[in-house]
C-alpha positions in Angstrom: 86.3 61.0 -0.4 88.9 59.5 2.0 92.7 60.0 2.1 95.7 58.9 4.1 97.5 62.1 5.0 101.1 62.4 6.3 102.2 65.6 8.1 105.4 66.9 6.5 106.0 70.3 8.0 104.5 73.5 9.2 105.2 76.9 7.7 103.6 80.4 7.6 102.0 81.8 4.4 102.0 85.5 3.7 99.1 87.3 2.0 100.1 88.9 -1.3 98.7 92.2 -2.7 96.4 92.0 -5.7 98.4 91.3 -8.9 98.9 88.6 -11.5 100.5 85.5 -9.9 101.4 82.1 -11.2 99.2 79.9 -8.9 100.6 76.5 -8.1 97.3 74.9 -6.9 93.8 74.1 -8.0 91.9 77.4 -7.4 88.3 78.5 -7.2 86.9 80.1 -10.3 85.7 83.1 -8.3 89.1 83.9 -6.8 90.2 86.1 -9.7 90.7 86.4 -13.5 92.9 84.1 -15.5 95.5 85.9 -17.7 94.3 84.3 -21.0 97.1 85.9 -23.0 99.7 84.4 -20.7 97.9 81.0 -20.7 98.2 80.9 -24.5 101.7 82.2 -24.5 102.8 79.5 -22.1 100.8 76.8 -23.9 98.9 75.9 -20.8 95.8 73.6 -20.7 93.4 75.0 -18.1 90.5 72.7 -17.1 87.3 73.7 -15.4 85.7 71.3 -13.0 82.9 71.2 -10.4 83.6 69.3 -7.2 82.0 68.9 -3.8 83.0 71.6 -1.3 81.1 70.6 1.8 78.8 67.9 3.1 76.4 67.9 6.0 75.8 65.0 8.5 72.8 64.0 6.3 75.1 63.7 3.2 73.8 66.8 1.5 76.6 68.2 -0.7 77.3 71.7 -1.9 79.6 72.1 -4.9 82.0 74.7 -6.1 83.7 75.5 -9.5 87.5 75.3 -9.8 90.2 75.6 -12.4 93.4 73.5 -12.7 96.1 73.1 -15.2 96.1 69.6 -16.9 99.8 69.0 -16.2 99.9 70.7 -12.8 101.8 73.7 -14.1 101.3 77.1 -12.5 98.5 79.3 -14.0 98.7 83.1 -14.2 95.8 84.6 -12.3 95.0 88.2 -11.4 93.9 87.8 -7.8 93.8 89.5 -4.4 93.5 86.1 -2.6 97.0 84.7 -3.2 99.3 83.5 -0.5 103.1 83.1 -0.7 104.3 79.8 0.9 108.0 79.2 0.4 108.6 79.5 -3.4 105.0 78.8 -4.3 101.9 81.0 -4.7 98.8 79.3 -3.4 95.1 80.1 -3.3 92.9 78.5 -0.6 89.9 76.5 -1.7 
């Protein structure tokens, strides 16, 4: 897993209190509870996936479970781990 990264800017994120937020990122399954009624109401397609999270120097991988919306639309999640960055709500992986 390699990538070319380009630094765009630096900004501070603010911790948000526990509530339902429209999360704009891929997020861990254990970060909160998806608001299923809102998902159906907004006609979202939420996909579950399992991906590598860490790897040791000996190439031993650990994996984690994540959710993402098929078309990269924000997903309503009841969470206490959300961050506000500019006009987006994020959850760290």
